[in-house]
ZAKE-181636 format. One line per field, with one value per atom (N, C-alpha, C): residue number from 1; atom name; x, y, z. Coordinates in Angstrom, 2 decimals, decimal comma, padded with zeros to 5 digits. Atoms other than C-alpha are relative to their C-alpha. Layout:
N
i: [NUM ...]
at: [CA ...]
c1: [X ...]
c2: [Y ...]
c3: [Z ...]
This chain:
150
i: [1 1 1 2 2 2 3 3 3 4 4 4 5 5 5 6 6 6 7 7 7 8 8 8 9 9 9 10 10 10 11 11 11 12 12 12 13 13 13 14 14 14 15 15 15 16 16 16 17 17 17 18 18 18 19 19 19 20 20 20 21 21 21 22 22 22 23 23 23 24 24 24 25 25 25 26 26 26 27 27 27 28 28 28 29 29 29 30 30 30 31 31 31 32 32 32 33 33 33 34 34 34 35 35 35 36 36 36 37 37 37 38 38 38 39 39 39 40 40 40 41 41 41 42 42 42 43 43 43 44 44 44 45 45 45 46 46 46 47 47 47 48 48 48 49 49 49 50 50 50 51 51 51 52 52 52 53 53 53 54 54 54 55 55 55 56 56 56 57 57 57 58 58 58 59 59 59 60 60 60 61 61 61 62 62 62 63 63 63 64 64 64 65 65 65 66 66 66 67 67 67 68 68 68 69 69 69 70 70 70 71 71 71 72 72 72 73 73 73 74 74 74 75 75 75 76 76 76 77 77 77 78 78 78 79 79 79 80 80 80 81 81 81 82 82 82 83 83 83 84 84 84 85 85 85 86 86 86 87 87 87 88 88 88 89 89 89 90 90 90 91 91 91 92 92 92 93 93 93 94 94 94 95 95 95 96 96 96 97 97 97 98 98 98 99 99 99 100 100 100 101 101 101 102 102 102 103 103 103 104 104 104 105 105 105 106 106 106 107 107 107 108 108 108 109 109 109 110 110 110 111 111 111 112 112 112 113 113 113 114 114 114 115 115 115 116 116 116 117 117 117 118 118 118 119 119 119 120 120 120 121 121 121 122 122 122 123 123 123 124 124 124 125 125 125 126 126 126 127 127 127 128 128 128 129 129 129 130 130 130 131 131 131 132 132 132 133 133 133 134 134 134 135 135 135 136 136 136 137 137 137 138 138 138 139 139 139 140 140 140 141 141 141 142 142 142 143 143 143 144 144 144 145 145 145 146 146 146 147 147 147 148 148 148 149 149 149 150 150 150]
at: [N CA C N CA C N CA C N CA C N CA C N CA C N CA C N CA C N CA C N CA C N CA C N CA C N CA C N CA C N CA C N CA C N CA C N CA C N CA C N CA C N CA C N CA C N CA C N CA C N CA C N CA C N CA C N CA C N CA C N CA C N CA C N CA C N CA C N CA C N CA C N CA C N CA C N CA C N CA C N CA C N CA C N CA C N CA C N CA C N CA C N CA C N CA C N CA C N CA C N CA C N CA C N CA C N CA C N CA C N CA C N CA C N CA C N CA C N CA C N CA C N CA C N CA C N CA C N CA C N CA C N CA C N CA C N CA C N CA C N CA C N CA C N CA C N CA C N CA C N CA C N CA C N CA C N CA C N CA C N CA C N CA C N CA C N CA C N CA C N CA C N CA C N CA C N CA C N CA C N CA C N CA C N CA C N CA C N CA C N CA C N CA C N CA C N CA C N CA C N CA C N CA C N CA C N CA C N CA C N CA C N CA C N CA C N CA C N CA C N CA C N CA C N CA C N CA C N CA C N CA C N CA C N CA C N CA C N CA C N CA C N CA C N CA C N CA C N CA C N CA C N CA C N CA C N CA C N CA C N CA C N CA C N CA C N CA C N CA C N CA C N CA C N CA C N CA C N CA C N CA C N CA C N CA C N CA C N CA C N CA C N CA C N CA C N CA C N CA C N CA C]
c1: [000,20 014,50 -000,18 000,05 014,94 -000,84 000,84 012,25 000,70 -000,64 013,27 -000,44 000,33 013,23 -001,14 000,87 010,02 -000,31 -000,02 010,81 -000,03 -000,01 009,89 001,16 -001,10 012,78 -000,53 000,47 012,59 000,42 -000,29 012,40 -000,19 000,20 013,14 -001,22 001,15 010,15 000,36 -000,41 012,09 000,11 000,07 012,41 -001,37 001,27 008,77 -000,61 000,55 007,50 -001,32 001,33 004,60 -000,59 000,49 004,47 -000,43 000,54 004,33 000,07 -000,04 003,56 -000,81 000,65 002,16 000,85 -000,87 003,02 000,71 -000,81 005,70 -000,69 000,44 004,53 000,80 -000,85 005,81 001,29 -001,11 008,15 000,87 -000,67 009,34 000,91 -000,59 010,34 000,92 -000,44 011,64 -000,54 000,94 009,04 -000,75 000,71 007,71 -001,49 001,40 003,82 -000,36 000,40 002,13 -000,63 000,50 001,16 -001,52 001,65 -002,63 -000,46 000,36 -002,76 000,24 -000,18 -001,30 -001,13 000,97 -003,58 -001,39 001,20 -006,59 000,13 -000,09 -005,31 -000,18 000,26 -004,93 -001,37 001,31 -008,41 -000,83 000,85 -009,96 000,20 -000,53 -008,05 -000,67 000,71 -009,20 -001,46 001,45 -012,91 -000,36 000,32 -012,79 000,20 -000,43 -011,08 -001,16 001,02 -013,95 -001,34 001,22 -016,65 -000,93 000,90 -017,99 -000,65 000,82 -020,63 -000,01 000,12 -021,08 001,01 -001,18 -017,64 000,17 -000,10 -017,32 001,25 -001,04 -014,10 -000,24 000,29 -014,59 001,24 -001,31 -011,67 -000,73 000,34 -012,07 000,93 -001,08 -008,97 -000,58 000,40 -009,80 -001,46 001,43 -013,32 -000,08 000,10 -012,46 001,29 -001,39 -009,77 -000,10 000,17 -011,12 000,94 -000,71 -009,43 000,29 -000,25 -008,01 -001,00 000,83 -010,22 -001,03 000,93 -013,44 -000,62 000,51 -014,40 -001,19 001,19 -017,88 -000,26 000,38 -018,93 -001,02 001,09 -021,63 000,38 -000,12 -021,54 -001,35 001,27 -024,34 -000,77 000,40 -024,90 000,94 -000,70 -023,69 001,41 -001,20 -021,18 000,88 -000,73 -020,03 000,70 -000,51 -019,56 001,11 -001,10 -017,48 001,18 -001,17 -015,29 000,65 -000,70 -014,67 000,75 -000,70 -013,70 001,30 -001,14 -011,38 001,02 -000,92 -009,63 000,72 -000,63 -009,08 001,04 -000,88 -007,47 001,21 -001,17 -005,16 000,84 -000,77 -004,28 000,88 -000,76 -003,31 001,09 -001,09 -001,38 001,05 -001,09 000,50 000,69 -000,75 001,49 000,73 -000,74 003,01 -000,94 000,85 -000,07 -000,86 000,71 -000,92 -000,92 000,73 -002,85 -001,29 001,24 -006,27 -001,08 001,15 -009,24 -001,30 001,15 -012,24 -001,25 001,26 -015,87 -001,18 001,28 -019,08 000,00 -000,14 -017,55 -000,88 000,75 -019,55 -001,43 001,20 -022,90 000,01 -000,19 -021,50 -001,17 000,95 -024,41 000,82 -000,77 -021,85 001,33 -001,41 -018,16 000,77 -000,78 -016,08 001,55 -001,36 -012,30 000,80 -000,70 -010,13 001,61 -001,60 -006,45 000,54 -000,62 -005,83 -000,38 000,29 -005,67 -001,08 001,12 -008,30 -000,89 000,88 -011,30 -001,03 000,71 -013,57 -001,41 001,07 -017,23 -000,53 000,81 -018,82 -001,37 001,58 -022,62 -000,57 000,98 -025,15 -000,95 000,74 -027,43 -000,99 001,17 -030,37 000,49 -000,77 -028,11 000,66 -000,46 -026,24 -001,10 000,96 -029,37 -000,62 000,71 -030,91 001,01 -000,81 -027,70 000,46 -000,16 -026,86 001,38 -001,27 -023,29 000,45 -000,52 -022,45 -000,87 000,78 -025,38 000,38 -000,62 -023,55 001,30 -001,50 -019,88 000,17 -000,46 -019,88 -000,36 000,40 -019,77 -001,05 001,16 -022,35 000,30 -000,30 -022,98 000,78 -000,76 -021,23 001,46 -001,50 -018,11 000,59 -000,46 -018,13 000,13 -000,22 -016,46 -000,50 000,39 -018,32 001,09 -001,07 -015,52 -000,55 000,43 -017,51 -001,61 001,31 -021,23 -000,25 000,35 -022,81 -001,10]
c2: [000,98 029,31 -001,24 001,22 025,81 -001,18 001,14 023,09 -001,32 001,28 019,76 -001,05 001,24 016,87 -000,77 001,06 015,05 -001,25 001,21 012,51 -001,29 001,40 009,02 -000,81 000,81 006,81 -001,47 001,28 003,36 -001,08 001,04 000,40 -001,28 001,18 -002,97 -000,84 000,88 -005,48 -000,92 000,95 -007,81 000,58 -000,77 -005,02 000,17 -000,03 -005,13 -001,16 001,41 -007,84 -000,34 000,48 -009,86 000,70 -000,65 -007,85 -001,22 001,10 -010,95 -001,36 001,11 -013,42 -001,08 001,25 -016,19 -001,07 001,12 -019,48 -000,73 000,59 -021,15 -001,30 001,20 -023,85 -001,14 001,08 -027,28 000,12 -000,11 -026,48 001,06 -000,97 -023,50 -000,45 000,42 -025,43 -001,26 001,33 -028,51 -001,12 001,26 -030,59 -000,47 000,57 -033,03 000,17 000,19 -032,62 -001,49 001,46 -035,81 -000,39 000,59 -038,11 000,07 000,06 -038,35 -001,14 001,19 -041,86 000,57 -000,54 -040,09 000,85 -001,04 -037,13 -000,91 000,85 -039,71 -000,50 000,60 -041,52 001,06 -001,05 -038,31 000,34 -000,47 -037,17 -001,29 001,04 -040,62 -000,09 000,10 -040,76 001,20 -000,96 -037,35 -000,07 000,13 -037,98 -001,14 001,02 -041,15 000,41 -000,66 -039,45 000,79 -000,92 -036,77 -000,72 000,79 -039,52 000,55 -000,32 -038,49 -001,29 001,15 -040,69 -000,27 000,54 -042,86 000,71 -000,36 -042,14 -000,78 000,64 -043,01 000,67 -000,51 -042,82 -000,51 000,49 -042,97 000,40 -000,11 -043,43 000,59 -000,77 -040,91 -000,24 000,19 -042,04 -000,40 000,37 -042,16 000,55 -000,50 -040,82 001,55 -001,43 -037,10 000,57 -000,67 -034,59 000,79 -000,80 -033,02 -000,48 000,54 -035,24 -001,54 001,53 -038,81 -000,67 000,60 -039,32 001,10 -001,04 -037,75 -000,75 000,65 -038,51 000,86 -000,60 -037,80 -000,54 000,44 -037,82 001,00 -000,53 -036,69 000,43 -000,31 -034,65 000,06 000,02 -034,71 001,16 -001,30 -031,03 000,94 -000,92 -027,76 000,16 -000,02 -027,48 -001,04 001,22 -030,95 000,16 -000,09 -030,50 001,01 -000,97 -027,15 -000,64 000,70 -029,04 -001,05 000,89 -031,83 000,53 -000,71 -029,68 000,78 -000,81 -027,53 -001,05 000,96 -030,49 -000,86 000,67 -032,11 000,98 -000,99 -028,80 000,06 000,27 -028,96 -001,00 001,20 -032,47 000,07 -000,19 -031,74 001,01 -001,11 -028,58 -000,65 000,76 -030,60 -001,01 000,92 -033,05 000,71 -000,83 -030,29 000,53 -000,60 -029,36 000,95 -001,30 -025,85 000,60 -000,77 -024,95 -000,58 000,68 -026,68 001,22 -000,85 -024,70 -000,39 000,47 -024,54 000,85 -000,82 -023,52 -000,57 000,46 -023,52 -000,01 000,06 -023,21 000,88 -001,01 -020,17 -000,71 000,54 -022,03 -001,51 001,34 -025,53 -001,03 000,94 -027,24 -001,01 000,90 -028,63 000,74 -000,69 -027,95 -000,81 000,67 -028,75 000,25 -000,24 -029,23 -000,51 000,19 -029,08 -000,08 000,09 -030,54 -000,41 000,31 -030,89 -001,36 001,38 -034,56 -000,84 000,63 -035,27 001,07 -000,95 -033,56 -000,72 000,64 -034,11 000,87 -000,75 -033,11 -000,57 000,13 -032,85 000,59 -000,48 -032,73 -000,07 000,35 -032,36 -001,07 001,20 -035,63 000,46 -000,29 -033,86 000,56 -000,63 -031,86 -001,08 001,11 -034,95 -000,91 000,83 -036,90 000,75 -000,72 -034,04 000,05 -000,20 -033,60 -001,36 001,46 -037,42 -000,10 000,11 -037,03 -001,46 001,25 -040,66 -000,60 000,55 -041,61 000,40 -000,55 -039,40 -000,66 000,46 -040,50 -001,36 001,36 -043,83 -001,05 001,17 -047,09 -000,66 000,78 -049,75 -000,13 000,05 -049,83 -001,20 001,28 -053,15 000,26 -000,20 -051,75 001,28 -001,22 -048,43 -000,53 000,61 -049,33 001,28 -000,88 -047,53 -000,37 000,44 -047,22 000,03 -000,15 -046,33 000,36 -000,45 -046,32 000,72 -000,67 -043,92 -000,50]
c3: [-000,83 065,26 -000,95 000,74 063,98 000,77 -000,67 064,64 -000,09 -000,10 065,53 -001,09 001,08 062,73 000,72 -000,28 063,08 -000,94 000,97 060,38 000,83 -000,77 061,69 -000,34 000,12 062,22 -000,38 000,43 060,53 001,19 -000,94 063,05 -000,73 000,58 061,85 000,57 -000,47 062,10 001,09 -000,91 064,16 001,31 -001,14 066,67 001,01 -000,54 067,29 000,47 -000,41 069,50 -000,44 000,38 068,15 -001,27 001,18 064,92 -001,06 000,93 062,79 000,77 -000,89 065,51 -000,63 000,45 063,14 000,31 -000,22 064,01 -001,18 001,10 061,90 -000,52 000,37 059,57 000,11 -000,16 059,61 -000,75 000,73 056,63 000,58 -000,50 058,36 001,28 -001,38 061,66 -000,41 000,49 059,51 000,81 -000,48 061,26 -001,20 001,13 058,52 000,42 -000,12 058,14 000,07 000,03 058,97 -001,15 001,47 056,09 000,40 000,01 055,32 000,97 -000,79 057,16 001,42 -001,45 060,34 000,34 -000,28 060,07 000,29 -000,17 059,78 001,32 -001,20 062,84 001,12 -001,07 064,88 000,18 -000,22 064,17 000,39 -000,67 064,82 001,46 -001,50 068,13 000,79 -000,70 069,08 000,18 -000,15 068,25 000,94 -000,98 070,14 001,52 -001,41 073,20 000,48 -000,38 073,14 -000,15 000,24 072,79 -000,93 001,17 069,47 -000,25 000,33 068,23 -001,37 001,37 065,05 -001,00 000,75 063,77 -001,19 001,23 060,14 -000,84 000,85 057,94 -001,40 001,49 054,11 -000,71 000,83 051,79 -001,43 001,28 048,93 -001,15 000,97 047,08 -001,40 001,34 043,32 -000,12 -000,03 044,14 -000,23 000,18 044,44 000,48 -000,15 044,42 001,33 -001,31 047,57 001,01 -001,17 049,99 -000,20 000,01 050,53 000,99 -000,86 053,53 000,40 -000,61 054,85 001,19 -001,32 058,45 000,37 -000,49 059,87 001,29 -001,46 063,45 000,52 -000,58 065,67 001,43 -001,38 068,96 000,52 -000,59 071,42 -000,01 -000,03 071,43 -000,74 000,62 070,05 000,66 -000,75 072,80 000,06 000,26 072,35 -001,33 001,34 068,60 000,00 -000,02 069,35 000,66 -000,90 071,89 -000,65 000,76 069,71 -001,20 001,27 066,65 000,68 -000,76 069,13 000,27 -000,52 070,37 -001,12 001,11 066,87 -000,55 000,58 065,66 000,92 -000,85 068,86 -000,32 000,24 068,19 -001,45 001,27 064,53 000,13 -000,19 065,62 000,73 -000,78 068,20 -000,73 000,95 065,54 -001,20 000,99 063,30 -001,23 001,13 061,12 000,53 -000,60 062,26 -001,06 000,88 059,04 -000,18 000,19 059,65 -000,15 000,10 058,43 000,52 -000,78 060,35 -000,49 000,49 059,11 000,93 -000,69 061,19 001,53 -001,37 064,73 000,81 -000,98 065,95 000,18 -000,29 065,55 000,60 -000,27 066,03 -000,21 000,27 064,31 -001,03 001,09 061,52 -000,04 -000,15 061,95 -001,20 000,91 058,90 000,31 -000,20 059,59 -001,06 001,18 056,45 000,40 -000,24 057,06 -001,19 001,51 053,31 -000,40 000,45 052,58 000,81 -000,87 055,41 000,46 -000,42 056,00 000,99 -000,95 059,08 000,08 -000,39 059,66 001,35 -001,35 063,21 000,00 000,10 063,34 001,34 -001,14 066,02 -000,82 000,65 065,39 -000,96 000,87 063,71 -001,33 001,10 061,34 -000,94 000,78 060,39 -000,86 000,73 059,48 -001,08 000,96 057,62 -001,24 001,23 055,22 -000,47 000,60 055,05 -000,91 000,80 053,86 -000,46 000,35 054,26 -001,03 001,13 051,84 -001,42 001,20 049,41 -000,39 000,10 049,93 000,36 -000,23 051,52 -001,03 000,71 049,66 000,50 -000,76 050,52 001,38 -001,42 054,15 000,56 -000,49 054,57 -000,22 000,10 053,30 000,60 -000,76 055,32 001,39 -001,38 058,75 000,92 -001,32 061,79 000,85 -000,93 064,11 001,36 -001,46 067,15 -000,04 -000,10 067,65 001,22 -001,42 070,20 000,66]
């Protein structure tokens, strides 16, 4: 008696729905990634739309290789901070930048959004005052434009 061959057959990856279901990057879809200035504007608009407070954009050009712009904003509560961060990520993704790195979302005391040339920090008020990033990175207070006071 001969047993049936139980050798697994090879199935091409493309035949398995959702196997490699990563979203294509802007380069793969031939959609140009937004410029650093456009990313900054998208983030600032999203922060304003979500009623973030004390929004501050700091130009880091020539000061750091980290990014061209650092944006700092405050949310009223952990839930507000998380919602603001989520909406910024969605806005950047909708603009063709799907590779935003996010840190701190589970606790939402301080969420860092790294979009490459632009980084954004969204804080709860007491966490922002404790760390004081603007004191470290911002030029003299008269030169640092507060975009919206809360």
